[in-house]
N, C-alpha and C positions, 0 to 999 in steps of 0.2 A: 853212366848217369844219363837218364833221358832228358831231353831238352824241353819237353812239355808234359803236361799231365792231363788226362781226360777226366773231367769232373762232371758228374751228373747225379746228384745225390738221390733224388727220388727213384731213379732207375737202379742205382746201385743197391738201394735198400730192398727193392721188391722184384727185380727182373732177373731172369736167367741170362747167360752169356749171349745166346743167339738173339734174344729180344733186345739186349743192350746194344749189340752191334747194329741192329736194324734201326733203332730209335734214337740213339745218342747223337747229339749235335757235334759239330766239328770240335777238335781239341782246343782248349784254351791255353795259350802259352803263358805260364806264370813263372818263368825264369826270373831269378832275382836280377834287378837292374844293377848297374855298377854302384857298389857300396863304397863307403869310406874305408871299411875294413877289408883286409886282404883275403880273409877266409882261410888262412893257413895256421891259425891258432896262435900266432905271435901277438905280443902286446901292441895295442893301437893307441895313438894319441888323437882321439876324437876325429875332427875334420882335418887334422894335420897341424903340425907345429906352427906354421906360418899364420893360420887362421887364429888360433888361440893366443899366440903372441900379439897379434894385431888387436885383439879384443882387450888384452891387458893394457897395452899401450894407450888405446883409446880411452879406457877408464881413467888411467893416471892423468892423461891430458885434460879430461873433463873435470876432474876433481882439483887438480892443480897443486895441492899440497897435502901434507899429512900422511900418516901410515894407513895402510889398507889391510885388513885381516879378513880372509874368507875361509871358512871351515867347510870341509866336505862332511858327508854323513858318516856316522859310526856304523859298525857292522850290524847286520840284521838280527832281530830277536826271534825270527821264525825260520823255518827251513825253506827259504826262498833265495833266489839269486839276488845279489846286491845290485841296487840301482843308485847311481850317484845323484846328489843334489844338482839340479839343473844349473844354478848359478856357478857353483864350483866347476862343473864340467865346462861351461861356457868359457871360463877363463883359463882352464888348464887342459881339458881333454882327457882327464884321468878318471877312469871308471874302477876305482878301488877304494876300500873303506879307510877311515881314520887318517885322512890327509888334511893338510892346511896350507894356505898360501899367504905369505906376508910380503907386502910391497911398500915402497916409499915413493909417493907420487912425485916428489921433487928430484930425487937422485936416480930414479929408475931401478933401484934395488929390488930384486926378486929372490925370495927364499921359499923353497918347497920343503914342507915337513912331512915325513912319512914314518910309519911305525917301524920298530925293529923287526928283523926277520923272525918268522915263526914257522920253522920247518915242519912241525907236526901238523899245523893248520893247513899248510900247503899240501901235505900228503893227502889230506881229506878233500880239499876244495880246489886244488890247483894253484896256479900262479897268482900271487898277491904282491902288489907293489910295496917294496920296503926300502929302507934307507941303504941297504947293502947292495941293491941292484945297480950295477955299474952302467947299464944301458939307459937308465932314466934320463940323465941330463941330455944325452944326444937325441933321444926320442922326443922329448918335450920342449927342448930349448931352455929349460929352467936349469941353469948351470950350477946353482948352489942348492944342495940337498942336505938337509939335516934331519936328525931324529926328532920326532914330535915330542920327545922327552925334554928337548932343549927349547921348546917354544917359549915358555914363560921367562927363561933366562934371557933369550934374545930380545923379547919384548921389553923387559926391564932395562936392558942396555940402550935400545933404540929410543925408548920413550923419555929418556932423561931430559932432552931439550925440545920435546914436542908438546903440543897442546891438544891436538885432535887426532883421533883414529877413526877411520871409516870401516863399517862392516855392513853387509846386507842384513837389515833388521826385519824385513818383511818375511812372512812364513816361507819355510823351505818346502820344496816339492820335488818328487822324482817321477818315475814312470807313472803315467795316468794321473799325475797330480796337476793342480791348478790353484793359483793363489786365491781365486774367488771361492773356492771350496775349503782350502786349508785355513784361511783366516777365521771364518766363523767356528770351525772345529776347535782351533786353538783357544778362541775366546770362551767357548763353552767349557772346555776343560779347565781353564784358568778360574772361571767363576763357579765351578762345581765345589761346594764345601767339603765333599768327600774325596775330592781328587785335587785339582787346583794348583799344580806346579806351574810356574811361569813358562811361557814358550822358550824353546831352546835359544832363540835369538835374543830374547830379553835377558835371560840368564847370562849370556855372553857379554852383553852391554854392561850389565851391573858389575860383573867381575872385572872387566877392563877399567871401568871408572874407579872402582874401589882399590884395585891392586896397583894401578899405574897412574892414577890421578889424571887421566885423560878425559877430554870431552869426546863422547862417542856420538858419531853422526851416522845417519842411515844413508848408504850409497845405493840402495835399491832403486830410487827414482832415476839416478844417473844411468844405471844399467838398463832400465826400461827405455830410456831415450835411445841408448845405443841399439837396442833390439828392434826398434821400430822399422828401420830400413835394413833389409837383409843384404848380406854380402853375397857374392856369387856362390861361395861354398854353401851358404845357408839355403839359397834358392835351389841349388841342386839337390840338397837333402830333402827339401819340401816337395820337389818334384818326385823324388823316389817314394816318399810317403804317399803322395796323391796317386801315383801309379799303382802301388800295392793296394790302396783302398779301392780304387776303381775296378781293378781286376776282381777283387773279392765281392764288390757290390754286384757286378755283372753275373758272377757265379751264383750269388744268392737269388737273383731274379730268375735265372735259368733253373734253379733247383726248387723253387717254391711250388707247392701244390697242397690242396686240402688233405688232411690226414697226417701231415708232418708236424712236428713240434717246432715252436719258435726256437728252441734250443738246437734243432738240427741246422738251422741257418747260421746260428752262432758257430757251430762246429766247423762247417765248411768254410766260413769266412776266416776263422782263426787259422785254418790250415793254409788257405791261399795267402793271407797276410804273411805268415811265417815263411812260406816258400818264396815269396816275392821280396824277402829281406826284412820283414818287420821284426822289431825287438819285443813287441807286445802292444797292448791297446793304448791308443791315445786317450781313451776314456772307455768305460765299460759299455758293452753292447746294449743298445736300445732297440729291441725287436718286438714291436707290439702289433698284434693282429686283432681285428674286430674291436671290442671295447677298449682293449689295451692301446690301440693306436692313437688315442687322444690323451694319453698320459705322457707328458713331454719327456720325463726321465723314467721310463718304465724299464727296470733292470732285472725283473724276475725271469723272463723268457720261459715261462712254465705252462704255456697254453698250447693246445693243438689247434692248428689253423682249420677253418671251416670254409665251405663254398660261399661265394657272394660277399666276402669281406675284403676290406682294404688292409694292407699291412704297411706300417710306417717303420722304416729301418734306418737307424742313425748309428753308424759305426765306422771308425777309421783307425788305422794303425799308427804306431810311432816307428820311424825309421831313422837311425843315427841321431836320436834325441829330438827330432823334429816331427811335428804332428800333422794330421790332416783331419778334416771334418766333413763327412759326406752323409747326406740324408736323402732318401728316395722313398716313394710310395707307389704301390701297384696292387692289383687285385690278387687275392690268393689263388684264384682259379683261372686267371688270365682274361676274365670277362669284364669289360668295362660297362657299367651302367651309365645312363645319361647324367645322373648326378655326380658320379665319380669323374666323368669327363669334364663337366662344368667346373668343378673345384680344381682339378688338376690343371686345366687350361689357364685358370686365373693365377695359380701359383707360378706356372711357367712364364706367363706374360709379365708378371711382376718381377721375376728374376731377370728376364731379358731387359726390362726397363732399368733395373739396377745396374746390370752389366754395361748398358749403353751410357749410363751416367757416370761410371767410374773412370776417372782419368786424373792425371797429375793436376794439382791446383784446387781440386774440390775437397770437401771434407766427407768423412764417413756418414755424417748425418744427411748430406745431400743424396748419397746413394740410398740411404734408408728412406728418405722422403719419396724418391722416385718409385721405389717398390710400393710404398703405401698408397701412392696416388692411383695405381692400377687397382689395388684391392678395394679402395674406397669407391672408385668409379664403377666397379662391378657389384657393389653392395655387400661386400663380405667383411667389412671392418669388425663386426662383432665376433667373427671367428678367429681373429688374430690374437695370439697369446704370447708372443715373444718378439724381440727385435729381429731385424733382417740381417744385420751385419755384426761381425766381431773380428778382431785381429786374430791371426793364427801364426804360430811359430814354435818356440820351445814349449809353450802351453797351448792347449786347444782354444782357450780364451786368453790369448796372449795379452800381457799386461803392458799397455801403452796408453797415452792420452787419447781419448776418443774425440777430442777436438782437433787433433793433428791434421794438417793438410796432407793429402795423399801425394806421395813421391814415388818415382820408380824404385822398386824394391820393397814397397809395403805389400803385405800379404793379408788378405781378409776373406771372410765368407760373404756370399750374397745368398741368403737362404730364407726367403719368405715362407710362411707356412700357414695353413688354415686348419683349425681343429674343431 
């Protein structure tokens, strides 16, 4: 297996081998950094048993009392690889469908529910976690494992002397998902007179209240508080994602030229992301050249790049369930006009001001204002169309209180832009 790969897409598309050898830049090392997974095909418990056990204990301590039920996602309805709900994964590290976690905040009880074995399904799709897998308790640290067919019976027994049960009631999301995108989609579906089933989370709350006469409380806000300050394991995963994203962005810059399609840059970045350890996109690629560069979420990537244009490229991978968010702009032909330089310099100065303002004890809005002051000073306020900062973590727009004071371990973007 080679340790590096030579990528130079324009030349690979149009040049012979002698020309390639003469013109290609030095190889770009895109070896995968150290990942949480071993790479030998064996089952993996997320970022490790200790990390996920710590997250469960922290949630129980924050809630103090009551039962806690968290369900993983069901199997896919398309021919695609299963991706777990981020909240369930955060608490268990399990990347397999039809699982559930039941805890007692007061006693520390933890029960993992898994589906019965399905040998025929595993013949088609490989290893799936089931109640008969003897290695599950040792791998996850969840010592009590029951069939998910027993979930209602166990709930009925444990709820006899309880009043409250907690569950995440905010929208679920998996790979490329984000609560600020999922919530409006769920609301549109709910309000559609020709569709209209309640969101999965609301149906669960209704059933728990009706069947077991429990008061159902939303534990999503407590989880968001836990996710604000990242642990060392999370920070390492975020660095892996940022490294993979940066390598791909560099290769996109090196590969840009008039005559290529926006989709060509998507293709080379996907390859670098994957080879550097990415599980998939943190969000779909935004690759806009010329007039497309001023559409903030331009997802079509269907235009051929022309000389004299700017390209705005916003794309990052997800690695080990953690995301990155990188946006850069450059000329399609490498020629910077005075106007391009003027705007680019303003954005870069605004970013530098934001970085200088970011320190423990300030708020995200203080960083935002530091960026805005530079833009305003240079007379470009009318060209601003989005905020400069947002949290990053399990979601690319990570869900935490934007009024929170910055602490060591908080992760966020500083990304001013002019359109």
